[in-house]
VEXDREN-2710 file (C-alpha; in Angstrom, 1 decimal):
% VEXDREN-2710
k/r/px/py/pz
1/MET/0.0/0.2/0.1
2/THR/1.1/3.6/-1.1
3/ALA/2.7/5.4/1.9
4/SER/0.0/7.7/3.5
5/PRO/0.1/10.0/6.4
6/HIS/-2.4/7.6/8.1
7/ASP/0.2/7.6/11.0
8/ALA/0.5/11.2/11.4
9/SER/-3.5/11.8/12.0
10/PRO/-3.9/13.3/15.3
11/SER/-6.0/11.2/18.0
12/ILE/-9.3/12.1/19.3
13/ALA/-8.7/14.1/22.2
14/SER/-12.6/14.4/23.4
15/ALA/-13.3/12.3/26.4
16/GLU/-16.5/11.5/25.4
17/ALA/-15.3/10.1/22.4
18/GLU/-12.5/8.0/24.1
19/ARG/-15.2/6.7/26.1
20/LEU/-17.1/5.6/23.3
21/ILE/-14.0/4.0/21.4
22/ALA/-13.1/2.3/24.5
23/ALA/-16.9/0.9/24.7
24/ALA/-16.6/-0.2/21.2
25/GLN/-13.3/-1.8/21.8
26/ARG/-15.0/-3.7/24.9
27/LEU/-17.6/-5.0/22.5
28/ARG/-15.0/-6.3/20.2
29/ASP/-13.4/-8.2/23.2
30/GLU/-16.9/-9.6/24.4
31/VAL/-17.8/-11.0/20.9
32/GLY/-14.1/-12.6/20.7
33/LYS/-15.1/-14.8/23.7
34/ARG/-17.0/-16.5/21.1
35/ILE/-15.6/-16.3/17.7
36/VAL/-12.0/-17.5/17.5
37/GLY/-10.0/-15.5/14.4
38/GLN/-12.4/-13.4/11.8
39/HIS/-10.7/-10.2/12.9
40/ALA/-11.1/-8.6/9.8
41/VAL/-15.0/-9.7/9.5
42/LEU/-15.7/-8.4/12.7
43/GLU/-13.6/-5.0/12.5
44/GLU/-15.9/-4.3/8.9
45/ILE/-19.0/-5.3/11.0
46/MET/-18.0/-2.7/13.6
47/MET/-17.3/0.1/10.9
48/ALA/-20.7/-0.6/9.3
49/LEU/-22.4/-0.7/12.7
50/VAL/-20.8/3.1/13.6
51/ALA/-21.3/4.5/10.1
52/GLY/-25.0/3.5/10.3
53/GLY/-25.1/1.2/7.7
54/HIS/-26.2/-2.6/7.0
55/ALA/-24.0/-5.2/6.2
56/LEU/-24.0/-8.7/4.1
57/LEU/-22.0/-11.3/5.2
58/VAL/-21.3/-13.9/2.3
59/GLY/-19.7/-17.3/2.9
60/VAL/-20.0/-21.0/3.2
61/PRO/-22.0/-22.3/5.9
62/GLY/-20.3/-23.3/9.0
63/LEU/-18.1/-20.2/9.3
64/ALA/-19.6/-18.7/12.4
65/LYS/-21.7/-16.0/10.5
66/THR/-24.8/-16.4/12.2
67/LEU/-22.9/-17.1/15.6
68/MET/-20.9/-13.9/15.1
69/ILE/-24.3/-11.7/14.7
70/LYS/-26.0/-13.3/17.3
71/SER/-23.1/-12.7/19.7
72/LEU/-22.5/-9.1/18.7
73/ALA/-26.5/-9.0/19.7
74/ASP/-25.9/-10.2/23.0
75/ALA/-22.9/-7.9/23.7
76/MET/-25.4/-5.0/23.0
77/ARG/-28.3/-3.9/25.2
78/LEU/-30.5/-3.8/21.6
79/ASP/-33.4/-5.4/20.8
80/PHE/-32.5/-8.4/18.6
81/ARG/-34.4/-10.7/16.3
82/ARG/-33.7/-13.1/13.7
83/ILE/-35.7/-13.7/10.4
84/GLN/-34.5/-17.2/8.7
85/PHE/-35.3/-16.6/5.2
86/THR/-37.4/-19.5/3.4
87/PRO/-39.1/-19.8/-0.1
88/ASP/-42.7/-19.4/1.7
89/LEU/-41.8/-16.1/3.6
90/VAL/-44.1/-13.2/3.1
91/PRO/-43.5/-9.6/3.6
92/SER/-46.0/-9.6/6.7
93/ASP/-44.3/-12.0/8.2
94/ILE/-41.3/-9.4/8.2
95/THR/-43.0/-5.8/8.6
96/GLY/-46.4/-7.3/10.6
97/THR/-49.7/-7.7/9.7
98/GLU/-53.6/-6.6/11.0
99/ILE/-55.6/-8.9/13.2
100/LEU/-59.1/-8.8/14.0
101/GLU/-60.0/-8.5/17.7
102/GLU/-63.0/-8.7/19.7
103/SER/-63.3/-7.1/23.2
104/ALA/-65.3/-8.4/25.9
105/GLY/-68.1/-6.2/24.9
106/GLY/-68.5/-7.6/21.6
107/ALA/-66.8/-4.9/19.8
108/ARG/-64.5/-5.6/17.0
109/ALA/-61.5/-3.6/15.9
110/PHE/-58.3/-4.2/13.7
111/ARG/-54.8/-4.3/15.5
112/PHE/-51.5/-4.2/13.9
113/VAL/-49.4/-6.6/15.0
114/ARG/-45.8/-5.5/14.7
115/GLY/-43.2/-7.8/12.7
116/PRO/-39.8/-8.8/13.7
117/VAL/-38.3/-5.9/11.8
118/PHE/-39.0/-3.5/14.8
119/ALA/-35.6/-4.2/16.1
120/ASN/-32.5/-2.8/16.8
121/ILE/-30.5/-5.4/15.2
122/VAL/-32.2/-7.5/12.5
123/LEU/-30.6/-11.0/11.6
124/ALA/-31.6/-11.6/7.9
125/ASP/-30.5/-15.1/7.7
126/GLU/-29.9/-16.9/4.2
127/ILE/-31.5/-13.8/2.8
128/ASN/-31.4/-15.2/-1.3
129/ARG/-33.7/-17.9/0.1
130/ALA/-37.2/-15.8/-0.2
131/PRO/-38.4/-14.4/-2.8
132/PRO/-37.9/-10.8/-4.2
133/ARG/-41.1/-9.5/-3.0
134/THR/-40.3/-10.2/0.8
135/GLN/-36.5/-9.0/0.0
136/ALA/-37.7/-5.9/-0.8
137/ALA/-40.0/-5.6/2.1
138/LEU/-36.7/-5.7/4.2
139/LEU/-34.6/-3.7/2.2
140/GLU/-37.5/-0.8/1.8
141/ALA/-37.5/-0.7/5.6
142/MET/-33.7/-0.3/5.4
143/GLN/-33.6/2.4/3.4
144/GLU/-36.3/4.1/4.8
145/HIS/-36.1/3.3/8.7
146/SER/-39.9/3.0/8.4
147/VAL/-42.9/0.5/7.6
148/THR/-46.2/1.5/5.8
149/ALA/-48.7/-0.7/6.9
150/ALA/-52.7/-0.3/7.3
151/GLY/-52.1/3.3/6.0
152/GLN/-49.6/4.4/8.7
153/THR/-46.2/4.9/8.4
154/MET/-44.2/3.8/11.7
155/ARG/-41.0/4.6/12.6
156/LEU/-38.3/1.7/13.3
157/PRO/-36.4/2.1/16.3
158/GLU/-32.9/3.6/16.4
159/PRO/-30.2/2.6/15.8
160/PHE/-31.4/0.1/12.9
161/PHE/-29.2/-2.3/11.9
162/VAL/-29.5/-5.3/9.4
163/LEU/-27.3/-7.9/9.0
164/ALA/-28.0/-10.3/6.5
165/THR/-26.5/-13.6/5.5
166/GLN/-25.9/-15.2/2.2
167/ASN/-24.5/-18.6/1.0
168/PRO/-22.7/-18.2/-2.2
169/ILE/-22.6/-21.9/-3.2
170/GLU/-26.1/-22.5/-3.5
171/GLN/-28.0/-22.0/-6.2
172/GLU/-31.3/-24.0/-6.4
173/GLY/-34.1/-22.7/-4.9
174/THR/-32.5/-19.3/-4.5
175/TYR/-33.2/-15.9/-5.3
176/PRO/-30.1/-13.8/-5.8
177/LEU/-30.4/-10.2/-4.5
178/PRO/-30.7/-7.8/-7.8
179/GLU/-27.5/-5.1/-8.1
180/ALA/-29.9/-2.4/-7.2
181/GLN/-31.1/-4.0/-3.6
182/LEU/-27.3/-5.2/-3.2
183/ASP/-26.5/-1.2/-3.3
184/ARG/-28.5/-0.6/0.1
185/PHE/-25.9/-2.8/1.9
186/LEU/-23.1/-0.2/2.9
187/PHE/-20.6/-3.4/3.2
188/ASP/-20.0/-7.0/1.5
189/ILE/-18.2/-8.7/4.0
190/ARG/-16.7/-12.0/2.7
191/VAL/-16.1/-14.6/5.6
192/GLY/-13.2/-17.1/4.8
193/TYR/-11.8/-20.0/6.0
194/PRO/-10.1/-20.0/9.3
195/ASP/-6.4/-21.0/9.2
196/GLU/-4.8/-24.1/10.6
197/GLN/-4.5/-22.8/14.4
198/GLU/-7.8/-21.0/13.9
199/GLU/-9.6/-24.1/13.2
200/ILE/-7.6/-26.4/16.3
201/ALA/-8.7/-23.6/18.7
202/ILE/-12.6/-23.7/17.3
203/LEU/-12.6/-27.6/17.9
204/ARG/-11.2/-27.0/21.6
205/ALA/-13.6/-24.3/22.4
206/THR/-16.9/-25.9/20.7
207/THR/-16.3/-29.6/21.9
208/GLY/-15.6/-29.0/25.8
209/ARG/-17.6/-27.0/28.4
210/LYS/-19.4/-23.8/28.0
211/GLY/-17.2/-20.8/27.8
212/GLU/-18.2/-17.7/29.8
213/PRO/-21.1/-15.9/29.1
214/ILE/-20.8/-12.6/27.0
215/VAL/-21.8/-9.7/29.1
216/PRO/-23.5/-6.5/27.6
217/VAL/-21.4/-3.5/27.2
218/PHE/-23.0/-1.4/24.5
219/GLY/-26.1/0.1/24.1
220/ALA/-28.3/2.4/22.1
221/GLU/-27.1/5.7/23.5
222/GLU/-23.2/4.7/22.4
223/ALA/-24.2/3.3/19.2
224/LEU/-26.1/6.5/18.1
225/ALA/-23.2/8.7/19.7
226/LEU/-20.7/6.9/17.6
227/GLN/-22.6/6.9/14.5
228/ARG/-23.2/11.1/15.2
229/LEU/-19.2/11.4/15.8
230/VAL/-18.5/9.4/12.6
231/ARG/-20.8/12.3/10.8
232/GLU/-18.9/14.9/12.5
233/LEU/-15.3/13.7/11.8
234/PRO/-13.6/16.1/9.1
235/CYS/-12.8/14.7/5.5
236/SER/-10.2/16.8/3.4
237/ASP/-11.1/17.7/0.0
238/LEU/-8.2/15.6/-1.0
239/VAL/-9.6/12.6/0.1
240/LEU/-12.9/13.3/-1.1
241/ARG/-11.7/13.5/-4.5
242/TYR/-9.7/10.4/-4.2
243/ALA/-12.8/8.2/-3.3
244/ALA/-14.7/9.8/-6.1
245/GLN/-11.6/9.0/-8.5
246/LEU/-12.0/5.6/-7.4
247/VAL/-15.7/5.3/-7.7
248/ARG/-15.3/6.9/-11.3
249/ALA/-12.8/4.4/-12.3
250/THR/-15.2/1.4/-11.8
251/ARG/-17.2/2.9/-15.2
252/PRO/-16.1/1.6/-18.3
253/GLY/-16.9/4.8/-19.7
254/GLU/-14.7/7.1/-18.0
255/SER/-11.5/8.0/-19.6
256/ASN/-8.9/7.2/-17.1
257/VAL/-9.5/3.8/-16.0
258/PRO/-7.6/0.6/-15.8
259/SER/-7.9/-1.8/-18.7
260/VAL/-9.5/-4.2/-16.6
261/VAL/-12.5/-2.1/-16.0
262/LYS/-12.8/-1.8/-19.8
263/GLN/-12.3/-5.4/-20.7
264/TYR/-14.5/-6.8/-17.8
265/VAL/-17.0/-4.3/-16.3
266/ARG/-20.5/-4.1/-17.7
267/TRP/-21.6/-1.5/-14.9
268/GLY/-19.6/0.5/-12.5
269/ALA/-20.5/1.9/-9.2
270/GLY/-22.6/4.8/-8.7
271/PRO/-22.8/7.9/-6.4
272/ARG/-23.7/6.0/-3.2
273/ALA/-20.9/3.8/-3.6
274/GLY/-18.6/7.2/-3.2
275/GLN/-20.9/7.7/0.1
276/ALA/-20.1/4.5/1.5
277/LEU/-16.5/5.0/0.9
278/ILE/-16.3/8.2/2.7
279/LEU/-18.6/6.9/5.9
280/GLY/-16.5/3.6/6.0
281/ALA/-13.3/5.4/6.0
282/LYS/-14.8/7.8/8.7
283/ALA/-15.3/5.0/10.6
284/ALA/-12.4/3.0/10.2
285/ALA/-10.6/6.4/11.8
286/LEU/-12.7/6.9/14.5
287/LEU/-12.5/3.2/15.5
288/GLY/-8.6/3.6/15.0
289/GLY/-8.9/6.7/17.3
290/ARG/-7.9/9.3/14.7
291/ALA/-9.5/12.6/14.3
292/VAL/-9.1/12.8/10.3
293/VAL/-9.6/10.7/7.6
294/SER/-6.8/9.7/5.3
295/PRO/-6.5/7.9/2.1
296/ALA/-5.4/5.0/4.0
297/ASP/-8.8/4.4/5.8
298/VAL/-10.4/4.8/2.3
299/ARG/-8.4/2.0/0.6
300/ARG/-9.1/0.1/3.8
301/VAL/-12.9/-0.3/3.2
302/ALA/-12.5/-0.3/-0.7
303/LEU/-13.1/-3.8/-0.8
304/PRO/-16.3/-4.1/1.0
305/VAL/-17.6/-0.9/-0.2
306/LEU/-17.2/-1.8/-4.0
307/ARG/-17.1/-5.4/-4.6
308/HIS/-21.0/-5.7/-4.5
309/ARG/-21.4/-2.3/-7.0
310/ILE/-19.3/-3.6/-9.8
311/LEU/-21.1/-5.6/-12.2
312/PRO/-18.7/-7.8/-14.3
313/ASN/-19.8/-8.7/-17.8
314/PHE/-20.0/-12.2/-19.6
315/ALA/-16.0/-11.8/-20.7
316/ALA/-15.2/-11.6/-16.9
317/GLU/-17.3/-14.8/-16.3
318/ALA/-16.0/-16.7/-19.1
319/ASP/-12.6/-15.7/-17.8
320/GLY/-13.3/-16.6/-14.3
321/VAL/-12.8/-12.9/-13.1
322/SER/-14.9/-11.7/-10.2
323/SER/-15.1/-8.0/-9.0
324/GLU/-12.3/-8.0/-6.5
325/PRO/-9.1/-8.4/-8.4
326/ILE/-11.3/-5.3/-10.3
327/VAL/-10.9/-3.6/-7.3
328/GLU/-7.4/-4.5/-6.6
329/ALA/-6.8/-3.2/-10.1
330/LEU/-8.5/0.3/-9.2
331/LEU/-6.2/0.6/-6.2
332/ALA/-3.5/0.0/-8.1
333/HIS/-4.3/2.5/-10.8
334/VAL/-5.7/5.2/-8.8
335/ALA/-2.7/6.5/-6.8
336/PRO/-3.9/8.0/-3.5
337/PRO/-3.0/11.8/-3.1
338/ALA/0.6/12.3/-1.0
339/SER/-1.2/14.2/1.8
340/ALA/-4.5/14.7/3.1
341/LEU/-4.0/16.3/6.1
342/PRO/-4.8/19.9/6.7
343/GLY/-2.2/22.6/7.7
END
């Protein structure tokens, strides 16, 4: 990675900010009681959380995706709901439904029963197993932070955070999310296999006696305060321009793009990708205790931000080229600014 002023960034001096960052660190430590390894995955989930976005976790079965999300919820004093997506799931199973109630006096009236989406943390397990209209009900709630039913618009609780899991190897009986729906996820996080030592540690931890319970250390107040801090973190014009250049370099029609984009990309990322790059970079800087965003922070989040927003063409599919090497080529092609710190 190209050298940057990342290490020279001033640290956050506010006592409140330091308290919140320390709380986020304790949250990581608590989740680490159950999860072996997967440090980068947990870090990216934390970034999405403090940035106020949603995250999609993609990985083969058995890599503790669901356990990681459940452990995160256990370590937070927040309302948590899990929705197991299946082919017969309908939108009202997520958002809620009206029921007809009869009082003791015989009067009848409709009452809306809220669905599991009315929670702070929603685990959408195997989201690609439900049909598109059911997926759309959740994705609309993700975008609007509200649900419209029975002629009323009801706000969802804040903070509202959706973590969806997806199995990439099964195609039969699944409904892949369209690119426009994938764009609603701030991060696309890939969960890989553990290394040998981590796998041995997993076997030891999961086949012996139960470990110590997770203690809730993080609540709604801290989550919302961290999200406000992320928005308030300064970002120089040089870093904004760098993020915009990275996003524009994903579009084959632009002039200054790497050859791999012209060869293998059908559609590039839109402006929402630039917003996600900046918010993700601000979250990375904040969790690192730095008061200013650097190009290194943008590069850190480029892969989870861009991998699901670049649509490879038929030539890429024929040659076995995914979006990930394309993002790597972008990072090599678009040089970060020599200095992005004020002063």
